[in-house]
C-alpha positions in Angstrom: 106.0 93.1 75.2 105.5 97.1 76.3 108.4 99.2 76.7 108.3 100.7 81.0 110.8 103.1 82.1 111.8 104.1 85.5 113.0 107.8 86.0 114.3 108.6 89.5 113.9 112.6 89.6 113.8 112.4 93.2 114.9 110.7 96.3 117.2 109.1 95.4 120.4 108.5 98.2 118.6 111.1 100.1 115.3 111.4 101.8 113.5 114.1 100.6 112.4 114.9 96.9 110.3 112.0 96.5 109.3 111.3 92.5 109.6 109.1 90.5 108.4 108.3 86.9 106.7 105.2 84.7 106.8 106.5 81.3 105.3 103.7 78.9 103.7 103.5 75.3 100.6 104.3 76.7 100.8 106.9 79.5 103.3 108.5 81.9 102.5 108.4 85.7 104.9 110.2 88.3 104.6 108.7 92.0 104.5 111.6 94.2 105.9 114.6 93.6 107.8 116.2 96.4 109.5 118.8 97.6 114.0 118.3 98.4 114.4 119.6 101.8 118.2 119.8 103.7 121.2 120.0 102.7 121.6 123.7 100.1 122.6 121.6 97.0 119.2 119.6 97.7 117.2 122.5 98.4 118.2 124.4 95.1 117.6 121.6 93.0 113.7 122.3 94.0 114.3 125.4 91.3 115.3 123.1 88.1 112.4 121.8 86.0 112.7 118.0 85.6 114.5 116.4 83.1 111.1 115.9 81.4 108.7 117.2 79.3 105.7 117.5 82.5 102.7 118.4 79.5 103.2 114.6 78.7 102.8 113.3 82.3 99.2 112.4 82.5 98.8 111.1 86.0 100.3 112.1 89.2 100.0 109.0 91.8 100.0 110.3 96.0 101.3 107.7 98.2 100.6 110.2 101.3 100.3 114.0 101.6 103.5 114.9 103.3 105.5 118.0 101.8 108.5 115.9 100.4 106.1 114.1 98.6 104.0 116.9 97.4 105.4 120.1 97.4 106.4 120.4 94.2 103.1 119.8 92.7 102.4 123.7 91.8 105.6 124.0 90.0 104.9 120.7 87.5 102.0 122.3 87.3 103.5 125.4 86.1 105.7 123.4 83.3 102.9 122.3 82.2 101.7 118.8 83.6 97.7 119.1 83.1 96.8 115.6 84.2 95.3 114.0 87.1 96.1 114.3 90.6 95.2 111.3 92.8 94.9 110.4 95.8 93.1 108.8 99.1 90.5 111.4 100.8 92.5 112.6 103.2 96.1 112.2 101.4 94.3 115.0 99.3 92.8 117.2 101.8 96.0 116.8 103.5 97.8 117.8 100.6 95.8 121.1 100.1 96.6 122.2 103.9 100.2 121.7 103.2 100.4 123.3 99.8 98.2 125.7 101.0 100.9 126.4 104.3 104.1 126.3 102.4 102.8 128.8 99.6 102.2 131.2 102.5 105.2 130.8 104.3 107.6 130.8 101.0 105.4 134.3 100.5 106.2 135.6 103.8 110.0 134.4 104.0 110.3 136.0 100.7 109.3 139.0 101.8 110.7 139.0 105.5 114.0 138.7 103.1 113.7 141.2 100.5 112.9 143.6 103.9 116.0 142.5 106.0 118.1 142.3 103.0 119.5 138.9 103.8 119.2 136.8 100.8 121.1 136.9 98.0 118.3 137.0 95.6 117.2 140.5 94.6 114.3 140.4 94.6 113.6 136.5 97.0 110.8 135.2 95.1 108.7 132.4 96.5 109.1 129.4 95.9 105.2 129.4 94.4 101.8 131.4 94.9 98.5 130.9 96.5 97.3 130.8 92.6 99.7 128.3 91.1 98.5 126.0 94.5 95.1 126.8 93.2 95.6 125.6 90.2 97.2 122.4 90.6 95.0 121.6 93.4 91.5 121.4 90.5 93.5 118.7 89.2 92.8 116.5 92.2 91.0 113.5 91.9 90.2 111.0 94.5 90.1 107.0 94.5 89.0 105.2 97.4 91.2 102.6 99.1 91.6 99.6 97.6 90.0 100.0 94.7 91.8 99.3 91.1 91.4 102.5 89.2 92.1 101.7 85.2 94.6 104.4 83.5 94.9 102.8 80.1 93.6 99.5 78.6 96.6 97.3 80.2 97.3 99.8 83.0 95.7 100.0 86.4 96.4 100.9 90.3 95.4 100.4 93.4 95.9 102.1 96.9 96.4 99.9 99.9 96.6 101.1 104.0 100.0 101.8 105.2 100.3 103.4 108.2 103.0 106.6 108.6 100.0 109.3 108.4 95.9 109.8 107.9 95.5 108.3 104.6 98.8 106.9 103.6 98.8 104.1 100.8 101.7 102.0 99.4 100.7 101.8 95.5 100.3 98.2 93.2 100.7 99.6 89.5 100.0 96.6 86.7 101.4 97.4 83.2 99.7 94.2 81.5 100.2 90.9 84.2 103.2 92.8 86.3 103.3 94.0 89.2 105.3 97.1 90.6 104.9 97.9 94.4 105.5 101.3 96.0 105.8 101.9 99.1 105.2 104.9 100.0 106.4 105.9 103.4 105.8 102.7 105.5 104.6 103.5 108.8 105.3 101.2 112.4 103.2 98.6 114.0 100.9 99.3 117.3 101.3 103.0 116.6 99.6 105.2 118.8 96.9 106.4 116.3 97.4 104.4 113.3 96.6 100.7 112.6 99.5 98.3 111.2 100.5 98.5 107.6 98.6 96.3 105.4 101.8 93.8 103.0 102.1 93.3 99.6 101.8 90.1 98.5 102.5 90.1 95.0 105.6 92.1 93.6 107.5 92.0 90.2 109.4 95.4 90.9 109.7 96.8 94.7 110.7 100.3 95.1 111.3 100.3 98.9 112.2 103.3 101.4 115.1 103.2 103.3 114.8 106.1 106.0 115.8 103.6 108.8 117.0 101.4 106.8 119.7 101.1 109.1 118.4 101.4 112.4 116.1 100.0 115.3 113.8 102.3 117.1 115.0 102.3 121.1 112.6 100.9 123.3 112.2 105.1 124.7 109.6 105.6 127.2 108.3 109.0 125.9 106.1 109.3 128.8 108.9 108.9 130.9 110.9 111.4 129.5 108.3 113.9 128.9 107.5 113.8 132.6 111.0 114.6 133.4 111.7 117.1 130.9 108.2 119.1 132.2 109.3 118.6 135.4 112.4 120.0 134.7 111.2 123.0 133.0 109.1 123.6 136.4 112.3 123.9 138.4 113.5 126.2 136.6 110.6 127.7 135.5 111.7 127.3 131.6 110.0 126.4 128.4 110.1 123.5 126.6 109.8 123.3 123.2 108.2 120.4 120.9 108.7 120.7 117.1 106.8 118.4 115.6 105.3 117.0 112.3 101.4 118.9 111.9 100.5 116.0 110.3 100.5 112.9 112.6 103.4 113.8 115.0 101.6 116.8 116.7 98.5 114.8 117.3 100.6 112.1 118.7 102.4 114.4 120.7 99.1 116.0 121.9 97.5 112.6 122.7 100.2 112.1 125.3 100.2 115.2 126.9 97.1 114.8 127.7 97.3 111.0 128.9 100.0 112.7 131.6 98.2 115.3 132.6 95.1 112.9 132.8 97.0 110.4 134.9 98.3 113.4 137.3 101.7 112.9 135.6 102.5 116.0 135.1 100.6 119.6 136.6 98.1 121.8 134.2 100.8 123.9 133.4 100.1 125.8 129.6 100.0 123.8 126.5 100.4 125.9 123.6 99.9 124.1 120.1 101.2 126.7 118.0 100.9 124.9 114.2 97.5 126.6 112.4 98.1 123.8 109.9 98.2 120.9 112.9 94.8 122.8 114.1 93.8 121.7 110.2 94.4 118.4 110.7 93.0 117.8 113.7 90.1 118.3 112.0 90.4 115.9 109.3 90.9 112.9 112.2 87.6 114.1 113.1 86.5 113.9 109.3 87.7 110.7 108.9 87.2 108.4 111.3 88.3 105.1 109.8 91.7 105.9 109.0 93.1 106.2 112.5 92.1 104.4 115.7 91.8 107.8 118.0 88.9 107.9 119.9 87.0 111.4 119.4 86.4 112.2 122.6 90.2 111.5 123.6 90.7 114.2 121.0 88.3 116.4 121.8 89.4 116.7 125.5 93.0 116.7 124.4 92.1 119.8 122.5 90.4 122.1 124.9 93.0 121.1 127.5 95.5 122.8 125.1 95.3 126.0 124.0 95.2 126.0 120.0 96.8 129.1 119.0 95.8 130.8 115.6 97.3 134.0 114.9 100.9 135.1 114.9 99.6 137.8 118.0 98.9 134.8 120.1 102.5 133.3 119.6 104.0 136.2 120.7 101.3 136.1 123.8 102.6 132.7 124.8 106.3 133.9 123.8 105.3 136.9 126.8 103.8 134.4 129.4 106.6 133.8 132.0 105.5 130.8 133.7 106.9 127.8 132.7 105.2 125.8 129.5 105.5 123.4 126.7 104.9 124.6 123.0 104.4 122.0 120.6 105.2 123.9 116.7 106.1 123.1 113.7 107.9 122.7 111.6 109.0 119.3 112.6 113.0 119.5 111.0 112.8 123.4 112.5 113.4 124.3 109.3 110.2 126.8 108.7 106.5 127.8 110.4 105.9 129.0 113.8 109.1 127.1 115.6 111.9 129.9 113.8 109.8 132.6 116.2 110.2 130.8 119.8 113.8 129.5 118.6 115.1 133.0 117.9 113.9 133.5 121.9 114.5 130.7 123.7 117.3 128.7 121.9 119.8 130.9 124.1 118.9 130.2 127.6 119.8 127.5 129.6 116.5 127.1 130.8 115.0 126.3 127.5 114.2 122.3 126.7 113.9 121.6 123.1 112.8 118.0 122.4 113.3 116.4 118.6 110.4 113.7 118.1 111.3 112.6 114.5 113.5 112.1 111.6 115.8 115.0 111.2 117.4 115.4 107.3 120.7 116.0 106.9 120.8 120.2 106.3 118.1 120.9 108.2 118.5 122.8 111.7 117.1 120.2 113.7 119.6 117.7 112.7 122.3 120.3 113.9 120.7 120.9 116.9 120.9 116.5 117.1 124.7 116.8 116.3 125.5 119.5 119.0 125.8 122.8 116.8 126.8 125.9 119.4 125.1 128.3 117.0 122.0 127.6 114.2 121.1 130.4 111.9 117.6 131.3 111.6 116.8 134.5 108.9 120.0 135.5 108.2 121.3 135.6 112.2 123.7 133.6 113.9 121.6 131.8 117.7 124.1 130.4 120.2 122.0 127.2 121.1 122.1 127.4 125.1 119.2 125.2 125.7 118.7 121.6 126.8 118.5 119.3 123.4 117.1 116.2 123.6 115.9 113.4 120.8 113.6 110.4 120.7 113.4 107.9 118.0 110.2 106.2 119.5 107.4 108.7 117.8 108.9 108.5 114.8 106.1 108.0 111.6 109.1 105.5 110.1 109.1 102.2 110.5 112.7 100.6 111.1 114.6 97.8 109.7 112.9 95.4 111.2 109.3 97.6 110.1 110.5 96.8 106.4 111.7 93.3 106.8 108.7 92.6 108.2 106.7 94.6 105.4 108.1 92.3 102.8 107.3 89.2 104.6 104.5 88.3 102.4 105.9 88.5 99.1 105.9 85.2 97.1 108.6 84.7 95.6 111.5 86.9 94.4 111.0 90.1 92.7 112.7 90.9 89.4 114.2 93.9 91.1 114.1 96.1 94.6 115.0 99.3 94.2 115.9 101.2 97.5 114.7 105.0 97.9 114.4 107.9 100.5 116.8 106.7 103.2 120.4 108.6 103.0 123.7 106.8 101.8 124.1 104.5 105.2 121.0 103.7 105.8 120.4 102.3 101.7 123.6 100.1 101.8 122.7 98.7 105.6 119.2 97.2 104.5 120.6 96.4 100.8 122.9 94.3 103.2 120.2 92.9 105.2 117.5 92.6 102.5 120.8 90.5 100.4 120.9 88.4 104.0 117.5 87.6 104.9 115.6 87.3 101.3 118.7 87.1 98.6 117.8 89.6 97.1 119.9 92.0 95.1 118.8 95.3 95.5 119.6 98.1 93.1 120.6 101.6 94.8 119.6 104.4 91.8 121.5 107.8 91.4 119.2 110.6 91.1 118.2 111.2 87.6 119.2 106.7 86.9 116.7 105.2 84.5 116.2 101.8 84.6 114.3 99.8 81.5 111.6 97.3 83.1 110.4 93.4 81.4 107.3 94.3 80.9 
C-alpha cells in the first residue's frame, strides 16, 4: 500500500485560488496553481508561500488557463519549484497570455500606486515580474487530450474534455489502480462555443467544483436583454459597458452582438472590444478549431464588424467618442484591466448601463455592483454609482447544480470520498445535501490547508 495525501492549498470554501497537492511516496503533484481573488483576506493569502517545499513538487497539472487556476505559477517558481507544468496546448497558450497580462497589470498598478500614493505599502510592489513569468514558462510541457501520461512507475494521468473554456479538461489521476478525478471547472451543455463536457465513468475519489452548487441558471434571453439595453443606450446617447472575462465570455459576447446586427435587431452603433488579452485569445480560436464549434467565418466577420482596441491611446479615443456605444472590456469581475478606466469615466452617469455576464466573487467590484453598492473604489478614489446595473447568469461558463449532478451520472458505484471545492459555503452546502439525496454520497467539505490521507 502506498501513501497518498491530499493538501487543500486553495479553493477550499471559496471559489478562487485553486491549488490541490497530491503527496505520494514517488512524486508530488499539484493540480492547478491559481491566485486568490475577491475578499482582501483571500488576496493577502497570495503573498504567503504555500506550506510545502515547492522544490519537492514534481508536476503541476493544469485543468485550464484561468487566473484562479494558473496565476500563482510565477510565485511557486520563486519558492523553488522546478518541475513540469503540464496542460493541453490551448491551456498552456492561454496560461501564457494570462500570466503575461497579469504581470503587466501588476507592474502598472504598482507604478500608479507609487506615483499617486494610494497604497499602504511603500513602495508598492508587483505580485510578480515579467522575468518571473518567463522563467516558469520554460517549465511548460504539452500533453495531448485523452492520452495517458506516466508520472512515475505506478502513477499516471490523462486529461479529458470538459467544456468551460478553450482547452479545459478534467483530470484522471491513477495511483496503482485507484483513480482520483479532479473536475476542474465543469462547462455547460449546449454552450454557444463549446461542445458538451465529457463525463467520468470511474472514480475512487472525486474533487468536485461547486461554484453554482446552489443554483440553476435561469432561462434568460441574452439577445432580448442586449437588444433592450442597446435601445435604451441609443435613446439616451449613453454607453453600455460589458465587463467580461477575456477567455471565452468575450468571444461569446462578440458572437451574440454580431448575430443581433446580422438579424437587424440592433443598428450599426460603435462596438469597442477593449481587451488586449481577449484579442490574443481570439487568435487561439483560429489556431485550435478542434476545441470549439464556432465557424471561422463568423469569428472573422464579428471581429471585422467591431473595433478591436490595441493600445491605451485607443481606449481614450473610445471614451472621447460621444456617440451611443457598446464597450466590451476586461476584467469580468471588474477587478482590474481596461474596464476600470471606463468605470472611472462613466459609472457616475445615469445614461450608463453595465451588464455583468459571469460569476462575481465575494469582495470584487462586480459583486459590489451586483449587490447595489452606492459607490465603488477604484485606484484609491470613490466613485458614486449612478449607472443602471444588470446581471445575466445564462452566460456563465460554469455548469449549474443540474449540470454538476449530470456530469457525475456515469460514475459507477460509490466513490470512497467526494471533496467539494471551488465554491462559497452556501453553494457547497447545498450541493452536499443534493449529492446525498441524489446519489447517497456523503461529501467532505475541506477547509483551507486541510489534509486527507487516501487509501491507495
